[in-house]
Every structure is written in structure tokens, then in C-alpha cells.
C-alpha positions in Angstrom: 205.7 278.4 -18.5 201.8 279.0 -17.6 199.0 276.7 -18.7 197.4 279.4 -20.6 200.5 280.2 -22.7 200.7 276.4 -23.3 196.8 276.4 -24.1 197.4 279.4 -26.6 200.3 277.9 -28.5 198.1 274.6 -29.0 195.9 276.6 -31.2 198.5 278.3 -33.4 199.1 277.5 -37.1 200.4 279.3 -40.2 198.6 279.4 -43.5 200.5 278.1 -46.2 201.6 280.8 -49.1 201.3 283.7 -46.8 204.3 285.6 -45.3 205.3 283.5 -42.2 207.2 286.2 -40.6 204.1 288.4 -40.5 202.0 285.7 -39.3 204.5 284.9 -36.5 204.7 288.6 -35.4 200.8 288.4 -35.2 201.0 285.5 -33.0 203.6 287.2 -30.6 201.8 290.4 -30.4 199.4 289.4 -27.6 202.4 287.9 -25.8 204.1 291.2 -25.9 201.0 293.1 -24.5 200.7 290.7 -21.6 204.3 291.2 -20.7 205.0 287.4 -21.5 207.8 288.5 -24.0 210.5 289.4 -23.6 210.6 287.2 -20.5 211.8 288.9 -17.2 212.7 292.2 -18.6 211.1 295.3 -20.5 212.2 295.9 -23.9 210.8 298.4 -26.6 212.8 296.7 -29.2 211.8 293.0 -28.8 208.3 294.1 -29.2 209.1 296.0 -32.3 211.6 293.6 -33.9 209.6 290.4 -33.5 211.2 287.1 -33.6 214.7 288.4 -34.5 215.5 290.4 -31.2 218.6 292.1 -32.7 219.3 295.1 -34.6 219.3 294.7 -38.5 217.0 291.6 -38.5 217.4 288.8 -40.9 220.0 290.8 -43.3 222.4 290.9 -40.3 221.9 287.2 -39.5 222.5 286.7 -43.0 225.6 288.8 -43.3 227.2 287.3 -40.1 226.7 283.8 -41.6 228.5 284.8 -44.7 231.4 286.2 -42.5 231.5 282.8 -40.5 231.6 280.9 -43.7 228.5 278.4 -42.3 227.5 275.6 -44.6 225.3 272.6 -44.3 228.5 270.7 -42.8 228.4 272.9 -39.7 226.7 272.3 -36.2 226.1 275.5 -34.6 225.2 276.5 -31.1 223.2 279.7 -30.8 223.7 281.3 -27.1 221.1 283.4 -25.9 218.8 282.4 -28.6 215.6 284.0 -27.7 212.6 282.6 -29.4 214.8 281.0 -32.2 214.7 283.6 -35.3 218.2 283.4 -36.2 218.6 279.5 -35.6 215.5 278.9 -37.8 217.0 281.4 -40.6 220.6 279.6 -40.3 218.9 276.2 -40.6 216.8 277.1 -43.7 219.3 279.1 -45.4 222.5 277.3 -44.7 221.0 273.9 -44.2 223.0 273.4 -41.2 222.3 272.0 -37.8 221.3 274.3 -34.8 221.0 274.1 -31.1 219.6 277.0 -29.7 220.3 278.1 -25.7 218.5 280.3 -23.6 217.9 281.0 -20.0 214.1 281.4 -20.4 211.7 278.4 -20.2 209.2 280.8 -22.0 211.5 281.8 -24.7 212.5 278.0 -25.4 208.8 277.0 -25.4 208.1 279.5 -27.9 211.0 278.7 -30.0 210.2 274.8 -30.0 206.7 275.8 -31.1 207.5 278.4 -33.9 210.1 275.8 -35.1 207.5 273.1 -35.4 205.3 275.5 -37.2 207.7 276.2 -39.9 208.8 272.5 -40.3 212.4 272.7 -38.9 212.2 270.7 -35.7 214.6 268.1 -37.4 217.5 270.7 -37.9 216.7 273.1 -34.9 216.6 271.9 -31.2 216.5 274.1 -28.0 217.9 273.7 -24.4 216.9 275.8 -21.5 220.4 276.3 -19.9 222.7 279.1 -18.9 225.2 279.8 -21.9 228.3 279.6 -19.5 227.7 276.1 -18.2 226.1 273.8 -20.7 225.5 270.1 -20.2 227.2 269.1 -23.6 230.4 267.4 -24.6 233.4 269.4 -25.2 234.3 270.1 -29.0 230.7 269.2 -30.0 230.3 272.4 -32.4 232.0 273.8 -35.5 230.3 277.2 -34.8 229.6 279.2 -31.8 227.1 281.9 -32.6 225.3 285.0 -30.6 223.7 288.3 -31.6 222.8 288.9 -27.9 225.0 291.4 -25.6 226.9 289.1 -22.9 228.8 290.5 -19.8 231.5 292.9 -20.9 234.3 290.8 -19.2 233.6 288.1 -21.6 233.9 285.3 -19.1 231.6 283.2 -21.3 234.1 282.7 -23.7 235.8 279.9 -21.6 232.6 277.9 -22.2 232.8 278.9 -26.0 236.2 277.5 -26.1 235.2 274.2 -24.5 232.4 273.7 -26.9 234.3 274.5 -30.1 236.3 271.9 -32.2 239.7 272.9 -33.3 239.3 274.9 -36.4 235.8 275.9 -35.2 234.6 279.6 -35.6 233.2 281.8 -33.1 230.9 284.6 -34.3 229.1 287.3 -32.1 228.0 290.7 -31.9 227.9 293.0 -28.8 227.9 296.4 -27.4 231.1 298.3 -27.6 232.8 301.5 -26.4 233.2 304.2 -29.0 235.0 307.6 -29.4 232.9 309.7 -27.4 232.2 307.1 -24.4 233.9 307.5 -21.1 232.5 304.4 -19.5 235.6 301.9 -18.6 233.1 299.3 -18.1 232.4 299.1 -21.7 235.2 297.5 -23.9 236.2 298.9 -27.5 236.2 296.5 -30.4 240.0 296.2 -30.1 239.7 295.3 -26.5 237.3 292.5 -27.2 239.4 291.3 -30.0 242.5 291.4 -27.8 240.6 289.3 -25.2 239.4 286.9 -27.7 242.9 286.1 -28.9 244.2 285.8 -25.3 241.8 283.0 -25.2 243.4 281.2 -27.9 241.3 282.2 -30.9 242.6 283.9 -34.1 240.1 287.0 -35.1 239.7 287.0 -38.7 237.1 289.7 -38.7 236.4 292.6 -36.2 234.1 295.4 -37.6 232.1 298.3 -36.0 228.4 297.8 -37.2 227.2 300.8 -35.3 226.2 302.6 -38.4 224.5 299.6 -40.0 222.6 299.0 -36.9 221.5 302.5 -37.1 220.5 302.7 -40.8 218.7 298.9 -40.5 217.9 298.7 -37.1 216.9 301.9 -34.8 215.5 304.1 -37.7 213.5 301.4 -39.1 212.3 300.6 -35.6 211.3 304.1 -35.0 209.5 304.6 -38.4 207.6 301.4 -37.7 206.4 302.6 -34.3 205.4 306.0 -35.8 203.6 304.4 -38.8 201.7 302.2 -36.7 200.9 304.2 -33.7 197.3 303.3 -33.4 198.2 299.7 -33.5 200.8 299.9 -30.8 198.5 302.2 -28.6 195.7 299.6 -29.0 198.1 296.7 -28.4 200.4 298.3 -25.6 198.8 301.6 -24.4 199.5 305.1 -25.1 202.0 305.4 -22.2 204.0 302.7 -23.6 204.0 304.2 -27.3 205.3 307.4 -25.6 208.1 306.0 -23.6 209.0 303.8 -26.5 209.4 306.6 -28.8 211.5 308.6 -26.5 213.9 305.5 -25.7 214.6 304.8 -29.2 215.2 308.5 -30.2 217.7 308.4 -27.1 219.3 305.2 -28.6 219.5 306.8 -31.9 221.2 309.9 -30.4 223.7 307.7 -28.7 224.7 305.9 -31.7 225.0 309.1 -34.0 227.1 310.8 -31.1 229.4 307.7 -31.2 229.0 307.3 -27.4 228.5 303.4 -27.9 227.5 300.9 -30.7 227.7 297.4 -31.7 230.6 295.5 -32.9 230.9 292.1 -34.4 233.9 289.5 -34.2 234.6 286.4 -36.0 237.3 284.3 -34.8 238.8 280.8 -35.4 239.8 278.3 -32.5 243.5 277.6 -33.0 
């Protein structure tokens, strides 16, 4: 993490009584413009979606938490947590303990600062580690959670199995192959569910959430870009605005043509 980023975060504060989400988005905007976020790769959606870097935002997180039955008694590990938006939401709304894991030191530093700003640091902690090899004891969590697409071979499930207590739940979303897709490297929702069960889990829920992600993710992202073009042109430049619009339109078409989409799986460790 650069010294300038550290110095910038030291000056951050939130105004009580105002929309904390909007304030956080305002704090993140200069970092997006400088290419600090997301760390190490380009992403139109990360810039448009803010602290919840996944389609559907807070409502998608809320829905998955209900499906996974998360309560105050749970200890959750959020794999590839980005800057901690879902982790903070789970702690705030479910009153549970959350450990966020991300491979980027920048993402973790920002996650820790934002968590401090909203006063959740006693319930939410973060680690800069690879999600498939964590220096944590086995069977130390009741829920393994992720809203970030992982490698299609699902090799990361081995670490999930190690981390979960017997009877613990696995809840994740990821890219799936749909009817019009001929890419053999992309798994269908049924194939993902089968792989999860082979690992010794019992799948209790598997759903294609592509239509929801289209309605509550891609379409609102495009609408936000179009409604605030002047802002994004000043922030990111005209070329970025043009490319971002084209990229989202391509994703919308891909979803509508059922070539790929997103699926959600909730399973219990037997």
C-alpha cells in the first residue's frame, strides 16, 4: 500500500446522520480514477457498483444471508471479500462475526478503514491471504461465504471443507454456463452442484440468478452510467465512459441470450 493512500485514508471521516453508503462511494471515487481500485485489474462494474462489488448489491447479499440462515451465532469467513461491503452488511444486519479474506493488500487496508469508520471493527476483521490456503485452524467457521467468481474447477472447495465445522454452511455465487453457451470450460449450475456434493456437502439450494442480476445489476449499472455521464467523464475520462457503456451493453446481451450468467449454491457440510 502506498504512503499517499495511507495518508489519504487518515483524513477520511463520515458525517453522522447522512447516507453512509453515498459517503463511502464518494471516498472511493478518487481511488477508482487513479486506478487504485480495483487493485491489479480493470473493472467497469467495480467503479459503478461501489463497495458491494457484485451484481445485485446489498439486496443480493441480504437474500443470500436468508438462504444460508445466518444468525448472530455464526462465525462467517468471506472469501475474496474485496473492500468488505458484504462482510460489514452481514455483521450489521445479522449481528454475526465475520472474517474477510482478500489477496490484495490495498483491498484489505481499505476494508479495515471503512469498517473502522462505520464502527464495526469488533465484529469484522480482515486478512490479506490466498483464499485457497488460509493460516487458520480447521473447523473454525460455521459459514463459508463468497460473492466473487472463483476458478471453474472449484479446487478452492477443499479449503472450504477444511474451514467449516460439521453442519456448517457454504454459500457462494459464480459464473455458470447457460443454454446458449458452448464454452466447455464454464460449468452449468447442475455440474457445480454435483461437484459440491462430491466434496461431501449436501446441496440445499441451487438457483440460476441470471435474470435477477440482469434486472438488479447490469441494467441499473448502465442506467447509472447514462444518468451520470458528466460525472464519470470528469472522473474517468470520455474514453472510459464510451468503453464502459459498450462493455455493459455486451454483458446485458450475453445475459439476455442465455450464453452465461450467475448461479447461487447453498450447501451443508455433512
